[in-house]
C-alpha positions as CSV (number, residue, x, y, z in Angstrom):
1,M,-65.6,-98.3,-12.8
2,D,-66.4,-95.6,-10.2
3,E,-64.2,-97.3,-7.6
4,A,-61.3,-97.3,-9.9
5,L,-61.5,-93.4,-10.1
6,E,-61.3,-92.9,-6.4
7,I,-58.0,-91.5,-5.0
8,D,-56.6,-92.3,-1.6
9,W,-55.4,-88.8,-0.6
10,E,-53.7,-90.3,2.6
11,V,-51.3,-92.0,0.2
12,V,-50.9,-89.1,-2.2
13,S,-50.7,-86.4,0.5
14,P,-49.6,-86.9,4.2
15,S,-52.4,-84.5,5.4
16,G,-55.0,-86.7,3.7
17,K,-56.2,-83.6,1.7
18,P,-55.9,-82.9,-2.0
19,P,-52.7,-81.0,-2.8
20,P,-53.1,-77.2,-3.5
21,L,-53.6,-76.2,-7.1
22,P,-50.3,-75.0,-8.7
23,V,-49.8,-71.2,-8.5
24,P,-48.8,-69.6,-11.8
25,A,-45.1,-68.9,-11.8
26,W,-43.9,-65.3,-11.7
27,S,-42.5,-64.3,-15.0
28,E,-39.9,-61.6,-15.5
29,Q,-42.6,-59.4,-16.9
30,D,-44.7,-59.8,-13.7
31,H,-41.7,-58.8,-11.6
32,R,-41.1,-55.7,-13.8
33,D,-44.7,-54.7,-13.5
34,L,-44.7,-55.0,-9.7
35,R,-41.5,-53.0,-9.5
36,R,-43.1,-50.3,-11.6
37,A,-46.3,-50.4,-9.4
38,K,-44.3,-50.0,-6.2
39,H,-42.3,-47.2,-7.7
40,L,-45.5,-45.3,-8.5
41,L,-47.3,-46.1,-5.3
42,E,-44.4,-45.3,-2.9
43,N,-43.2,-42.1,-4.5
44,P,-43.4,-38.8,-2.6
45,G,-46.9,-37.4,-1.9
46,L,-48.7,-34.6,-3.7
47,A,-47.4,-31.9,-1.3
48,A,-43.8,-32.6,-2.2
49,K,-44.6,-32.5,-5.9
50,L,-46.5,-29.2,-5.5
51,A,-43.7,-27.7,-3.5
52,E,-41.3,-28.6,-6.3
53,L,-43.6,-27.0,-8.8
54,I,-44.1,-23.7,-7.0
55,G,-40.6,-23.5,-5.6
56,G,-41.6,-23.3,-2.0
57,P,-43.7,-25.1,0.7
58,V,-47.4,-25.4,0.3
59,E,-47.8,-23.9,3.8
60,K,-47.4,-20.5,2.3
61,G,-50.7,-20.9,0.6
62,F,-52.4,-22.2,3.8
63,K,-51.7,-18.8,5.5
64,L,-53.5,-16.9,2.7
65,L,-56.8,-18.9,2.9
66,P,-59.8,-17.6,5.0
67,N,-60.9,-19.1,8.3
68,G,-63.1,-22.2,8.1
69,W,-61.9,-23.1,4.6
70,R,-60.9,-26.6,5.7
71,D,-64.5,-27.4,6.5
72,T,-65.6,-26.2,3.1
73,V,-63.0,-28.4,1.5
74,Q,-64.0,-31.5,3.4
75,L,-67.7,-31.0,2.6
76,A,-66.9,-30.3,-1.1
77,S,-64.7,-33.4,-1.2
78,R,-67.5,-35.7,0.1
79,K,-70.0,-34.3,-2.3
80,A,-67.6,-34.6,-5.2
81,L,-66.8,-38.2,-4.5
82,M,-70.5,-39.1,-4.2
83,S,-71.4,-37.6,-7.6
84,A,-68.2,-38.5,-9.5
85,M,-68.6,-42.3,-9.5
86,E,-71.9,-42.5,-11.3
87,V,-71.0,-39.8,-13.8
88,A,-67.6,-41.3,-14.7
89,A,-69.0,-44.9,-15.0
90,T,-71.6,-43.9,-17.6
91,T,-69.1,-42.2,-19.9
92,V,-66.2,-44.7,-20.1
93,R,-66.2,-47.0,-23.1
94,D,-64.9,-50.5,-22.8
95,R,-62.5,-50.1,-25.6
96,N,-60.3,-53.0,-26.9
97,T,-56.9,-51.3,-26.4
98,S,-54.2,-51.5,-23.8
99,R,-53.5,-47.8,-23.8
100,S,-55.3,-45.2,-21.6
101,S,-56.1,-41.7,-22.6
102,D,-54.0,-40.0,-19.9
103,F,-53.0,-36.9,-21.8
104,S,-56.6,-36.0,-23.0
105,H,-57.8,-36.2,-19.4
106,Q,-54.9,-34.0,-18.3
107,V,-55.9,-31.4,-20.9
108,A,-59.5,-31.5,-19.7
109,V,-58.7,-31.1,-16.1
110,G,-56.1,-28.4,-16.9
111,A,-58.9,-26.3,-18.5
112,T,-61.0,-26.5,-15.4
113,G,-58.0,-25.5,-13.3
114,C,-57.4,-22.5,-15.5
115,V,-60.8,-21.0,-14.7
116,G,-60.7,-22.1,-11.1
117,G,-57.3,-20.5,-10.6
118,I,-58.6,-17.2,-11.7
119,F,-61.6,-17.2,-9.4
120,G,-59.9,-18.8,-6.4
121,L,-61.6,-20.6,-3.5
122,P,-65.2,-19.8,-4.5
123,A,-64.7,-21.6,-7.8
124,M,-63.9,-24.9,-5.9
125,I,-67.6,-25.6,-5.3
126,W,-68.1,-26.3,-9.0
127,E,-64.6,-27.1,-10.1
128,L,-63.9,-29.9,-7.6
129,P,-66.9,-32.1,-8.6
130,L,-66.0,-31.6,-12.2
131,S,-62.3,-32.3,-11.8
132,T,-63.0,-35.3,-9.5
133,S,-65.3,-36.8,-12.1
134,L,-62.6,-36.3,-14.8
135,M,-60.0,-38.0,-12.5
136,L,-62.3,-40.9,-11.7
137,R,-63.0,-41.3,-15.4
138,S,-59.3,-41.4,-16.1
139,M,-58.8,-44.0,-13.3
140,L,-61.4,-46.2,-14.9
141,D,-59.6,-45.8,-18.2
142,V,-56.4,-46.8,-16.6
143,A,-58.1,-49.8,-15.0
144,R,-59.5,-50.8,-18.4
145,S,-56.0,-50.7,-19.9
146,E,-54.8,-53.0,-17.2
147,G,-57.5,-55.6,-18.0
148,H,-60.2,-54.6,-15.5
149,P,-63.7,-54.1,-16.9
150,P,-64.6,-50.4,-16.2
151,K,-68.3,-51.1,-15.8
152,D,-67.7,-53.7,-13.1
153,L,-68.7,-52.6,-9.5
154,I,-65.5,-53.8,-8.0
155,T,-63.4,-51.8,-10.5
156,R,-65.5,-48.7,-9.8
157,L,-65.0,-49.1,-6.0
158,S,-61.3,-49.7,-6.5
159,C,-61.1,-46.4,-8.3
160,L,-62.6,-44.7,-5.2
161,E,-60.0,-46.5,-3.2
162,V,-57.3,-44.7,-5.3
163,F,-58.5,-41.3,-4.0
164,A,-57.3,-42.3,-0.5
165,L,-53.8,-43.1,-1.7
166,G,-50.9,-40.6,-1.4
167,G,-52.4,-38.9,1.6
168,P,-51.4,-39.1,5.3
169,Q,-50.2,-42.3,6.8
170,V,-52.8,-44.5,8.5
171,A,-50.3,-46.7,10.4
172,D,-47.5,-46.0,12.9
173,D,-45.6,-49.0,11.8
174,A,-42.9,-47.6,9.5
175,A,-42.2,-51.1,8.2
176,E,-45.7,-51.3,6.8
177,S,-46.2,-49.9,3.3
178,A,-48.5,-46.9,3.2
179,Y,-50.2,-48.5,0.2
180,W,-51.2,-51.7,2.1
181,S,-52.1,-49.7,5.2
182,V,-54.7,-47.7,3.2
183,R,-56.1,-50.8,1.6
184,S,-56.3,-52.6,5.0
185,A,-58.0,-49.6,6.6
186,L,-60.7,-49.4,3.8
187,S,-61.3,-53.1,3.3
188,V,-64.3,-53.5,5.5
189,A,-66.0,-50.3,4.3
190,L,-65.4,-51.3,0.7
191,S,-66.9,-54.8,1.2
192,D,-70.0,-53.4,3.0
193,A,-70.5,-50.8,0.2
194,A,-70.1,-53.4,-2.5
195,V,-72.8,-55.6,-0.9
196,F,-75.2,-52.6,-0.5
197,I,-74.7,-51.3,-4.0
198,A,-75.1,-54.9,-5.5
199,R,-78.5,-55.2,-3.7
200,N,-79.8,-51.6,-4.0
201,G,-77.9,-50.1,-6.9
202,F,-75.9,-46.8,-6.7
203,T,-77.7,-43.6,-5.9
204,T,-76.2,-40.2,-5.2
205,E,-77.8,-40.3,-1.8
206,G,-76.3,-43.8,-1.1
207,G,-76.9,-45.7,2.0
208,P,-75.1,-46.0,5.4
209,A,-72.5,-48.4,4.0
210,V,-71.8,-46.1,1.0
211,V,-71.8,-42.9,3.2
212,K,-69.3,-44.6,5.6
213,L,-67.0,-45.5,2.7
214,I,-67.2,-42.0,1.1
215,S,-66.5,-40.4,4.5
216,S,-63.5,-42.6,5.1
217,I,-62.0,-41.8,1.7
218,A,-63.0,-38.1,1.8
219,G,-61.0,-37.7,5.0
220,R,-57.8,-38.5,3.2
221,F,-58.8,-37.1,-0.2
222,G,-59.7,-33.8,1.5
223,V,-56.1,-33.5,2.7
224,L,-54.8,-33.7,-0.9
225,V,-57.5,-31.2,-2.1
226,S,-56.4,-28.8,0.7
227,E,-52.9,-29.0,-0.6
228,Q,-54.1,-28.3,-4.1
229,V,-56.2,-25.3,-3.0
230,A,-53.4,-23.9,-0.9
231,A,-51.0,-24.0,-3.8
232,K,-53.6,-22.1,-5.9
233,A,-53.9,-19.5,-3.2
234,I,-50.4,-18.3,-3.8
235,P,-51.0,-15.3,-6.0
236,I,-48.7,-16.1,-8.9
237,I,-50.0,-19.7,-9.0
238,G,-53.7,-18.9,-8.7
239,A,-53.6,-16.3,-11.5
240,V,-51.1,-17.9,-13.9
241,A,-50.7,-21.7,-13.3
242,G,-54.0,-23.0,-11.8
243,S,-54.2,-25.4,-14.8
244,T,-50.7,-26.7,-14.1
245,V,-51.6,-27.5,-10.5
246,N,-54.7,-29.4,-11.7
247,V,-52.7,-31.3,-14.3
248,L,-50.2,-32.3,-11.5
249,F,-53.1,-33.3,-9.4
250,M,-54.5,-35.5,-12.2
251,K,-51.1,-37.0,-13.0
252,H,-50.7,-37.9,-9.3
253,F,-53.9,-39.9,-9.3
254,Q,-53.2,-41.5,-12.7
255,D,-49.9,-42.8,-11.3
256,M,-51.6,-44.1,-8.2
257,A,-54.3,-45.8,-10.3
258,R,-51.7,-47.3,-12.6
259,G,-49.8,-48.8,-9.7
260,H,-53.0,-49.9,-7.9
261,F,-54.5,-51.7,-10.9
262,I,-51.2,-53.4,-11.8
263,V,-51.2,-54.8,-8.3
264,K,-54.9,-55.8,-8.6
265,R,-54.1,-57.6,-11.9
266,L,-51.3,-59.5,-10.3
267,E,-53.5,-60.4,-7.4
268,N,-56.0,-62.0,-9.7
269,K,-53.2,-64.1,-11.1
270,H,-51.1,-65.0,-8.1
271,G,-53.3,-64.2,-5.0
272,Q,-53.1,-61.2,-2.7
273,N,-50.9,-62.8,0.0
274,T,-48.3,-63.8,-2.6
275,V,-48.3,-60.4,-4.1
276,I,-47.9,-58.7,-0.7
277,R,-44.8,-60.9,0.0
278,V,-43.2,-60.2,-3.3
279,Y,-44.1,-56.4,-3.1
280,D,-42.5,-56.1,0.3
281,S,-39.3,-57.8,-0.9
282,T,-39.1,-55.7,-4.1
283,P,-36.6,-52.9,-3.8
284,L,-37.7,-49.4,-4.9
285,R,-35.9,-48.4,-8.1
């Protein structure tokens, strides 16, 4: 009886190996979702959006900031990222709905921006950790709405990955998507951090692998924070529209998270290599 069940793969397959399992076909909805993701991920960066908001280049604000402020921003960015992941993960509910609460998170971060805009750069020390936690909480909510469990370690680390998106290019090859460049640059650090946290749990002090990941992300996130701070330094923006700048900052990362987790969902279904090929061949709309 057992002999009758044996299969001669040399007859079935020329290579003598079992044929690969069938890959789920791409539906029209899958293609629409990927087009939407690419549109979100490859849009102009935060500086361009801020310049459109304030009616001038962000460089105007850079000139108004004191010496050494960039170091302050970088340090604050690292601390904010370290504390935000644990805070956000403990407050997100795994709700059974496909909608995310984008607007309520925008309102919350707008309130912090209103106060921060009045007090300027000194307020960044308390405002940035709070707004970063709100942004990460919103990213987890977006991830949940795209079918990713918000309490899952990989989901949480993928949200940290989002903070590196939309910053400066990490590759000189203009043909390579900025999105895939960032993911490639962070892949080893993310993997090492996941192994460390799985074994030791997450603490605000972290370990070498976690610190390396946070430092890699903070280097890019800090650039975006610098642009945000510079925009608020322009007098009329700092006094009147600090909340608007914060909302734009939040919406930028909500868009990045939406695109990122759509791609991750399609990767779970079709495999990363297939998604990369289709992504690269998908025209921007």
